[in-house]
C-alpha positions as CSV (number, residue, x, y, z in Angstrom):
1,M,-21.4,-1.2,-6.8
2,Q,-24.9,-1.1,-5.4
3,K,-23.9,-2.5,-2.1
4,S,-21.2,0.2,-1.8
5,L,-23.6,3.0,-2.6
6,A,-26.2,1.7,-0.1
7,E,-23.8,1.7,2.9
8,S,-25.2,3.6,6.0
9,D,-23.9,7.0,6.9
10,E,-23.3,5.6,10.4
11,Q,-20.2,3.9,9.1
12,S,-16.8,5.5,9.3
13,D,-15.7,8.1,6.8
14,S,-13.2,5.7,5.4
15,S,-16.0,3.8,3.8
16,V,-16.9,6.7,1.5
17,I,-15.3,6.4,-1.9
18,V,-14.2,9.7,-3.3
19,P,-12.6,9.5,-6.8
20,D,-9.1,10.9,-7.3
21,P,-9.6,14.3,-8.8
22,S,-6.4,13.8,-10.8
23,S,-7.8,10.7,-12.5
24,T,-8.2,10.8,-16.2
25,R,-10.8,8.1,-16.3
26,G,-13.8,10.3,-15.6
27,F,-15.6,12.2,-18.3
28,T,-16.0,16.0,-18.3
29,L,-19.4,17.7,-18.4
30,K,-18.1,20.8,-20.4
31,R,-19.6,19.4,-23.6
32,T,-21.7,21.5,-25.9
33,S,-25.3,20.6,-26.7
34,R,-24.1,19.6,-30.2
35,L,-21.7,17.1,-28.8
36,I,-24.3,15.6,-26.5
37,A,-26.8,15.5,-29.4
38,A,-24.2,13.9,-31.7
39,G,-23.5,11.2,-29.1
40,L,-27.2,10.5,-28.6
41,T,-27.7,10.3,-32.4
42,L,-25.0,7.6,-32.7
43,A,-26.5,5.6,-29.8
44,M,-30.0,5.8,-31.3
45,I,-28.8,4.7,-34.7
46,A,-26.9,1.8,-33.3
47,A,-30.0,0.7,-31.2
48,A,-32.1,0.8,-34.4
49,C,-29.8,-1.5,-36.4
50,G,-31.7,-4.4,-37.9
51,E,-35.1,-2.8,-37.2
52,K,-35.6,-1.0,-40.6
53,E,-39.3,-1.8,-40.5
54,K,-39.7,0.6,-37.5
55,A,-41.4,3.8,-38.5
56,K,-39.4,7.1,-38.3
57,E,-40.8,10.0,-36.4
58,P,-39.4,13.4,-35.1
59,I,-38.0,13.3,-31.6
60,T,-36.2,15.8,-29.4
61,T,-32.8,14.8,-28.0
62,A,-31.7,15.5,-24.5
63,G,-29.7,18.5,-25.7
64,G,-32.9,20.1,-27.2
65,V,-32.1,19.4,-30.9
66,S,-34.9,18.1,-33.0
67,T,-34.2,15.5,-35.6
68,T,-35.7,12.5,-37.3
69,L,-34.4,9.2,-36.1
70,P,-35.7,5.6,-35.6
71,A,-37.7,6.1,-32.4
72,E,-37.0,3.9,-29.4
73,P,-40.1,3.7,-27.3
74,T,-39.5,5.0,-23.8
75,K,-40.0,2.7,-20.8
76,A,-40.5,2.9,-17.1
77,T,-36.9,2.2,-16.1
78,E,-36.8,3.4,-12.4
79,V,-38.8,4.8,-9.5
80,G,-40.0,8.2,-10.7
81,I,-39.4,7.4,-14.4
82,T,-42.4,6.5,-16.6
83,E,-42.8,6.3,-20.3
84,T,-43.7,10.0,-20.4
85,E,-42.3,11.7,-17.3
86,I,-39.2,12.0,-15.0
87,S,-40.1,13.1,-11.5
88,I,-37.5,14.7,-9.2
89,A,-37.9,16.2,-5.8
90,V,-36.6,19.4,-4.3
91,L,-36.4,19.4,-0.5
92,A,-36.0,22.8,1.0
93,D,-36.6,24.6,4.4
94,V,-39.2,27.2,3.5
95,E,-42.0,27.6,6.0
96,N,-40.5,27.9,9.5
97,P,-40.7,30.2,12.6
98,I,-37.1,31.4,12.5
99,V,-36.7,32.8,8.9
100,P,-40.0,32.4,7.1
101,G,-39.4,31.7,3.4
102,L,-35.7,30.8,4.1
103,F,-34.9,28.7,1.1
104,A,-37.9,29.6,-1.1
105,G,-35.4,30.6,-3.8
106,S,-34.4,26.9,-4.2
107,R,-38.0,25.8,-4.6
108,D,-38.8,28.6,-7.1
109,A,-35.6,27.9,-9.1
110,L,-36.5,24.2,-9.5
111,L,-40.1,24.9,-10.4
112,G,-38.8,27.3,-13.0
113,F,-36.3,24.7,-14.2
114,E,-39.2,22.4,-14.9
115,T,-40.7,25.0,-17.2
116,Y,-37.3,25.7,-18.8
117,V,-36.7,22.0,-19.6
118,N,-40.1,21.3,-20.9
119,E,-40.8,24.5,-22.9
120,E,-37.3,25.5,-24.0
121,L,-35.7,22.1,-24.5
122,G,-38.7,19.9,-25.2
123,G,-38.1,17.6,-22.3
124,I,-35.3,15.4,-21.0
125,A,-34.4,11.9,-22.0
126,G,-37.5,11.7,-24.3
127,R,-39.8,12.6,-21.4
128,K,-41.3,15.6,-19.6
129,L,-39.7,16.7,-16.4
130,K,-41.9,16.9,-13.2
131,V,-40.6,18.7,-10.1
132,N,-42.2,17.9,-6.8
133,F,-41.5,20.4,-3.9
134,I,-41.4,19.0,-0.4
135,D,-41.1,21.5,2.5
136,T,-38.7,20.3,5.2
137,K,-39.7,23.3,7.4
138,L,-36.3,23.7,9.2
139,N,-37.3,20.6,11.2
140,A,-35.4,17.3,11.5
141,E,-38.5,15.1,11.7
142,A,-40.1,16.9,8.7
143,T,-36.8,16.4,6.8
144,K,-36.8,12.6,7.5
145,T,-40.4,12.3,6.3
146,A,-39.6,14.3,3.2
147,M,-36.6,12.0,2.4
148,Q,-38.8,9.0,2.7
149,E,-41.5,10.5,0.4
150,A,-38.9,11.5,-2.1
151,C,-37.4,8.0,-2.1
152,E,-40.8,6.4,-2.8
153,K,-41.9,8.6,-5.6
154,N,-39.0,10.4,-7.3
155,F,-36.0,9.5,-9.5
156,A,-33.6,11.9,-7.7
157,L,-33.3,14.8,-5.3
158,V,-32.2,18.0,-7.0
159,G,-31.5,21.4,-5.5
160,T,-31.7,20.1,-1.9
161,T,-31.4,23.0,0.6
162,I,-31.9,21.7,4.1
163,V,-30.3,22.4,7.5
164,F,-31.4,19.8,10.0
165,V,-30.5,16.2,9.0
166,S,-30.8,13.6,11.7
167,S,-29.8,10.7,9.4
168,M,-29.2,10.1,5.7
169,D,-30.4,6.5,5.9
170,P,-33.7,7.2,4.1
171,I,-31.5,8.5,1.2
172,I,-28.7,5.9,1.3
173,K,-30.9,2.9,1.9
174,C,-33.6,3.9,-0.6
175,N,-34.8,1.0,-2.7
176,D,-34.8,1.3,-6.5
177,L,-37.4,-0.2,-8.9
178,A,-35.9,-3.7,-8.6
179,G,-36.1,-3.5,-4.8
180,D,-32.3,-3.1,-4.3
181,A,-31.0,-0.5,-1.8
182,T,-29.2,1.5,-4.4
183,G,-30.0,4.8,-2.8
184,I,-31.4,7.9,-4.4
185,P,-29.1,10.5,-6.0
186,D,-29.0,13.8,-4.0
187,I,-27.8,16.6,-6.2
188,A,-27.7,19.3,-3.6
189,G,-28.1,23.0,-3.9
190,I,-26.1,23.3,-0.7
191,S,-25.1,20.7,1.9
192,V,-24.3,22.0,5.3
193,D,-24.7,19.0,7.7
194,P,-21.7,16.7,7.8
195,S,-23.8,13.6,7.4
196,Q,-25.2,14.9,4.1
197,Q,-21.8,16.3,3.0
198,R,-20.1,12.9,3.3
199,S,-23.0,10.8,2.0
200,P,-22.1,8.7,-1.0
201,M,-25.5,9.8,-2.5
202,T,-24.7,13.5,-2.3
203,F,-23.1,15.5,-5.1
204,S,-23.0,19.3,-5.3
205,A,-22.2,21.8,-8.0
206,L,-20.8,23.9,-5.2
207,P,-19.1,21.4,-2.8
208,P,-18.8,22.3,0.9
209,E,-15.5,23.6,2.3
210,R,-14.9,20.5,4.4
211,V,-12.8,17.8,2.6
212,Y,-14.0,14.2,2.9
213,P,-13.0,11.6,3.8
214,D,-11.6,12.9,7.1
215,G,-8.2,11.7,8.4
216,A,-7.1,12.0,12.0
217,T,-7.9,15.8,11.8
218,Q,-10.6,17.6,9.9
219,K,-9.6,19.3,6.7
220,F,-11.1,22.4,5.0
221,R,-10.7,24.4,1.8
222,A,-12.1,27.8,3.1
223,R,-13.1,30.3,0.4
224,T,-11.2,33.4,1.5
225,G,-10.3,35.1,-1.7
226,A,-12.8,38.0,-1.3
227,Y,-11.2,38.9,2.0
228,T,-7.7,38.8,0.5
229,W,-9.0,41.4,-2.1
230,L,-10.4,43.6,0.7
231,L,-7.0,43.5,2.5
232,E,-5.2,44.5,-0.7
233,N,-7.7,47.1,-1.9
234,V,-9.7,48.5,1.0
235,E,-7.7,48.3,4.2
236,K,-4.5,46.3,4.9
237,D,-5.0,46.2,8.7
238,L,-8.5,44.9,9.3
239,H,-9.8,43.9,12.8
240,G,-13.2,43.6,14.1
241,V,-16.3,41.9,15.4
242,Y,-17.6,38.5,14.2
243,L,-21.2,37.4,14.8
244,Q,-21.7,33.7,14.8
245,A,-25.1,32.1,13.8
246,A,-26.3,30.3,16.9
247,D,-29.7,28.7,16.1
248,S,-28.2,25.4,15.2
249,Q,-24.9,23.5,15.4
250,T,-25.1,23.1,11.6
251,A,-25.3,26.9,11.1
252,T,-22.4,27.4,13.5
253,N,-20.3,24.8,11.8
254,G,-20.9,26.5,8.4
255,N,-19.1,29.7,9.6
256,R,-16.3,28.2,11.6
257,P,-13.8,27.4,8.7
258,R,-14.2,30.9,7.2
259,F,-13.9,32.7,10.5
260,Y,-10.9,30.6,11.6
261,A,-9.1,31.3,8.3
262,L,-9.8,35.0,8.4
263,Q,-8.5,35.3,11.9
264,N,-5.6,32.9,11.8
265,V,-4.5,32.7,8.1
266,L,-5.3,36.1,6.7
267,G,-4.8,38.0,10.0
268,I,-8.2,39.8,10.3
269,K,-7.9,40.1,14.1
270,K,-10.9,39.1,16.2
271,D,-11.7,42.0,18.5
272,A,-14.7,40.1,19.7
273,E,-17.0,37.2,18.6
274,F,-20.6,36.7,19.7
275,P,-23.3,34.0,19.1
276,V,-26.5,35.5,17.7
277,S,-29.9,34.0,17.1
278,G,-32.0,34.7,14.1
279,F,-34.8,35.6,16.5
280,A,-32.7,38.4,18.2
281,E,-34.2,41.9,18.1
282,Q,-32.1,44.9,17.3
283,V,-31.7,45.8,20.9
284,T,-29.8,42.5,21.4
285,Y,-27.1,43.9,19.2
286,G,-26.2,46.6,21.7
287,P,-23.2,44.7,23.3
288,Y,-21.9,43.8,19.8
289,V,-21.9,47.4,18.7
290,Q,-20.3,48.4,22.1
291,A,-17.4,46.0,21.2
292,L,-17.0,47.9,17.9
293,K,-16.8,51.1,19.8
294,D,-14.4,49.9,22.4
295,N,-12.0,48.5,19.9
296,K,-12.5,51.1,17.2
297,S,-13.1,48.1,14.9
298,N,-12.9,48.7,11.1
299,F,-14.4,45.2,10.2
300,A,-17.7,43.6,11.0
301,E,-19.4,40.5,9.7
302,S,-22.5,38.5,10.6
303,G,-22.6,34.8,9.8
304,G,-26.4,34.8,9.8
305,G,-29.0,35.9,7.2
306,Y,-29.0,39.4,5.7
307,Q,-31.5,40.4,8.3
308,S,-28.8,40.0,11.0
309,L,-26.4,42.2,9.2
310,L,-29.1,44.9,8.9
311,K,-29.8,44.8,12.6
312,F,-26.1,45.1,13.3
313,R,-25.7,48.1,11.1
314,R,-28.9,49.8,12.3
315,E,-27.7,49.5,15.9
316,A,-24.2,50.8,15.0
317,E,-25.8,53.8,13.3
318,A,-28.0,54.4,16.4
319,Q,-24.9,54.4,18.6
320,G,-22.9,56.6,16.2
321,V,-20.2,54.1,15.2
322,D,-18.3,55.3,12.2
323,T,-15.0,53.4,12.3
324,V,-16.1,50.3,10.2
325,K,-14.6,50.4,6.7
326,V,-15.8,46.9,5.8
327,W,-19.2,45.5,6.5
328,A,-18.8,42.0,5.0
329,C,-21.5,39.6,4.0
330,V,-21.6,36.3,2.1
331,L,-24.1,35.3,-0.6
332,T,-27.1,35.6,1.8
333,C,-26.9,39.3,1.2
334,Y,-27.0,39.0,-2.6
335,D,-30.8,39.3,-2.4
336,S,-33.1,42.0,-3.6
337,G,-34.7,41.9,-0.1
338,F,-31.4,43.1,1.4
339,L,-31.6,46.2,-0.8
340,E,-35.3,46.8,-0.3
341,E,-35.3,46.3,3.5
342,G,-31.9,47.8,4.2
343,R,-32.0,50.9,2.0
344,E,-29.3,53.2,3.5
345,Q,-28.2,50.5,6.0
346,A,-27.3,48.2,3.1
347,E,-25.2,50.9,1.4
348,G,-21.5,50.2,1.2
349,T,-21.8,46.5,2.2
350,Y,-19.3,44.2,0.5
351,V,-21.0,41.0,-0.7
352,H,-19.1,38.1,-2.2
353,M,-20.2,34.8,-3.8
354,P,-18.9,31.9,-5.8
355,F,-21.2,32.3,-8.8
356,V,-21.7,34.9,-11.5
357,P,-24.1,37.7,-10.5
358,F,-27.5,37.6,-12.2
359,Y,-29.5,40.8,-11.4
360,D,-27.6,43.0,-13.9
361,E,-28.5,42.7,-17.6
362,A,-24.8,42.9,-18.6
363,E,-24.2,39.7,-16.5
364,Q,-27.2,38.0,-18.2
365,Q,-25.9,38.9,-21.6
366,A,-22.4,37.6,-20.8
367,V,-23.7,34.4,-19.3
368,P,-27.0,33.2,-20.9
369,A,-27.4,30.6,-18.1
370,A,-27.9,33.6,-15.7
371,A,-30.6,35.0,-18.0
372,A,-32.4,31.7,-18.2
373,F,-32.3,31.4,-14.4
374,V,-33.8,34.8,-13.9
375,K,-36.4,34.4,-16.7
376,Y,-37.8,31.1,-15.5
377,T,-37.4,31.6,-11.8
378,G,-38.8,35.1,-11.9
379,A,-36.8,38.3,-11.3
380,D,-38.6,38.9,-8.0
381,K,-37.9,35.3,-6.7
382,A,-34.3,34.8,-7.9
383,D,-31.7,34.8,-5.0
384,G,-28.3,33.4,-4.0
385,F,-29.8,30.1,-2.8
386,G,-31.9,29.8,-6.0
387,V,-28.9,30.1,-8.4
388,Q,-27.1,27.3,-6.5
389,A,-30.2,25.1,-6.9
390,W,-30.3,26.0,-10.6
391,A,-26.7,25.0,-10.9
392,S,-27.5,21.7,-9.3
393,A,-30.3,21.2,-11.8
394,L,-28.0,21.9,-14.7
395,L,-25.7,19.2,-13.2
396,F,-28.6,16.8,-13.1
397,K,-29.5,17.6,-16.7
398,E,-26.0,17.3,-18.1
399,T,-25.4,14.0,-16.3
400,V,-28.7,12.6,-17.5
401,E,-27.7,13.6,-21.0
402,A,-24.4,11.8,-20.6
403,V,-26.1,8.6,-19.4
404,V,-28.5,8.8,-22.4
405,A,-25.7,9.4,-24.8
406,K,-23.9,6.3,-23.5
407,D,-26.8,3.9,-22.7
408,G,-29.9,5.3,-24.6
409,I,-33.1,6.8,-23.3
410,N,-34.0,3.6,-21.5
411,G,-30.6,3.3,-19.8
412,L,-31.5,5.8,-17.1
413,T,-31.6,4.4,-13.6
414,R,-30.5,5.7,-10.2
415,A,-27.4,3.4,-10.4
416,S,-26.4,4.7,-13.8
417,L,-26.9,8.4,-12.7
418,L,-24.8,7.8,-9.5
419,A,-22.1,6.1,-11.6
420,A,-22.0,9.1,-14.0
421,L,-21.9,11.7,-11.2
422,S,-18.9,9.9,-9.7
423,T,-16.9,10.7,-12.8
424,V,-17.7,14.4,-13.1
425,N,-14.4,16.1,-12.5
426,S,-15.0,19.4,-14.3
427,F,-18.4,21.3,-14.2
428,N,-19.2,25.0,-14.6
429,A,-23.0,25.1,-14.9
430,D,-22.9,26.7,-18.3
431,G,-20.6,29.4,-17.0
432,L,-22.4,30.3,-13.8
433,L,-19.6,28.7,-11.8
434,G,-15.9,28.2,-12.1
435,D,-14.6,24.7,-13.0
436,T,-15.6,22.4,-10.1
437,D,-14.5,18.9,-9.2
438,V,-18.0,17.5,-8.3
439,A,-16.9,13.9,-8.0
440,G,-13.9,14.8,-5.8
441,R,-16.2,17.0,-3.7
442,L,-13.6,19.8,-3.7
443,A,-14.7,23.4,-3.2
444,A,-13.4,25.7,-5.9
445,G,-12.1,29.1,-5.0
446,C,-13.9,31.2,-7.7
447,I,-15.2,34.5,-6.4
448,V,-16.9,37.8,-7.3
449,V,-16.8,40.8,-5.0
450,M,-19.7,43.2,-5.1
451,Q,-20.5,46.4,-3.2
452,V,-23.9,48.1,-2.6
453,E,-23.7,51.5,-4.2
454,D,-26.8,53.8,-4.6
455,G,-29.1,50.9,-3.9
456,K,-27.5,48.5,-6.4
457,F,-25.0,45.7,-6.4
458,V,-21.9,46.9,-8.2
459,R,-19.0,44.7,-9.4
460,K,-15.7,45.4,-7.7
461,F,-13.6,42.4,-8.6
462,P,-13.2,41.1,-11.2
463,T,-14.7,44.0,-13.1
464,E,-15.7,42.4,-16.4
465,P,-19.4,41.1,-16.5
466,G,-19.7,37.3,-16.5
467,K,-16.2,36.7,-15.1
468,L,-15.1,35.0,-11.9
469,D,-11.6,35.2,-10.3
470,C,-10.4,31.6,-9.7
471,D,-6.9,32.2,-8.4
472,P,-5.7,29.3,-6.3
473,K,-4.8,31.8,-3.5
474,N,-8.6,32.3,-3.0
475,I,-8.6,29.0,-1.0
476,S,-7.1,28.7,2.5
477,E,-6.3,25.1,3.3
478,I,-6.8,24.3,7.0
479,E,-6.2,21.1,9.0
480,K,-7.9,21.5,12.3
481,D,-11.0,20.1,14.1
482,L,-13.4,23.0,13.7
483,Q,-16.8,21.4,13.4
484,D,-18.8,19.5,16.1
């Protein structure tokens, strides 16, 4: 197994083993804390058989339940795991010249998760959790160095949110405590580069739209449910201008499946499409707005950050464009900064995402995991990237608990964690997400549609707090080479 996991990402896609999502051999991580605690209790009692002379002392199980059991002394079982601490790394592009603070939400979420685990749950696998942030700076060389550092000092990568990946070799060929190239688990917040998406080390609570392994033609499961709702409830004949993120091939690749599906599957006609840089000033948007005017477009979307959509809308307002009925934005706009910086230009924007909203108290009451995310990350720091990183951290926690329940607190290694991740066929991050086939790396179609009204994000569909719409029609399956 270790040789298979250590194979280089330079090999063909056919070497990547993806479990059959229909398999019944994998376990499901929709267990309650009580079940996890019960499993751990049995494992601990069995391990203590014949050692009656060992003193009893209170311990806290991985599920956060305190009880009195024969104590098994913790050991240093892997790189990043000592008798008292488990160290994980979060790699994220934060300080950079294009969008300063880009993925700060992922960093802040994982640092908050450390506090949550240690203070709320009493630790994990009988140890304290330590989160180490490494800034990848939107730079391929910095990313490679960060991967090497993470390999040498940490048990796993959790909440990874990076754009530029020149090679996954530092992750795939990472040596474990025994010196074997087992690799280091990469439980990503988001994975956008194909080399990371298809890596045997990478698992995500929100898998990418591209389906691996590839055949003769690329395959995608594009999340288009929000646009279907817009066509059915706002305007049945949408056509407009698409702005494509142009600062990296990775960013361009990320938008292509959705844009293609909207134009060719759902029929939201492309009046025009332009590449746009994150560095572009508002004046650059003049020709894009002229295209709106020339075509009397009623639809507009930017595939960049929320700042791009705001510049688009401000220039449209300056030129008197009033035909657009749908200003659309993905989760990048579900950010308090969008409301604060946009003010009237943010008003009316439709925002959709694949997770339960978390800014509203009604949502937090309906899904306690949303409340925990906001509490420990900080209401002023919580954003759409952060909640994805938090979901990946919950995936890490629950998989660790499953390993401990099976093999005990000293059965935790990179190999055992990777083996456990490869059997997770149903995961919902304590209700933050819809059921997701993590092991199968299949994007789920669960959505929420919001609209900015009076300076707030207001639920449009589904209307009940804490709910997601997971209709199969929310996914558009595409077989076409769309990514370079």
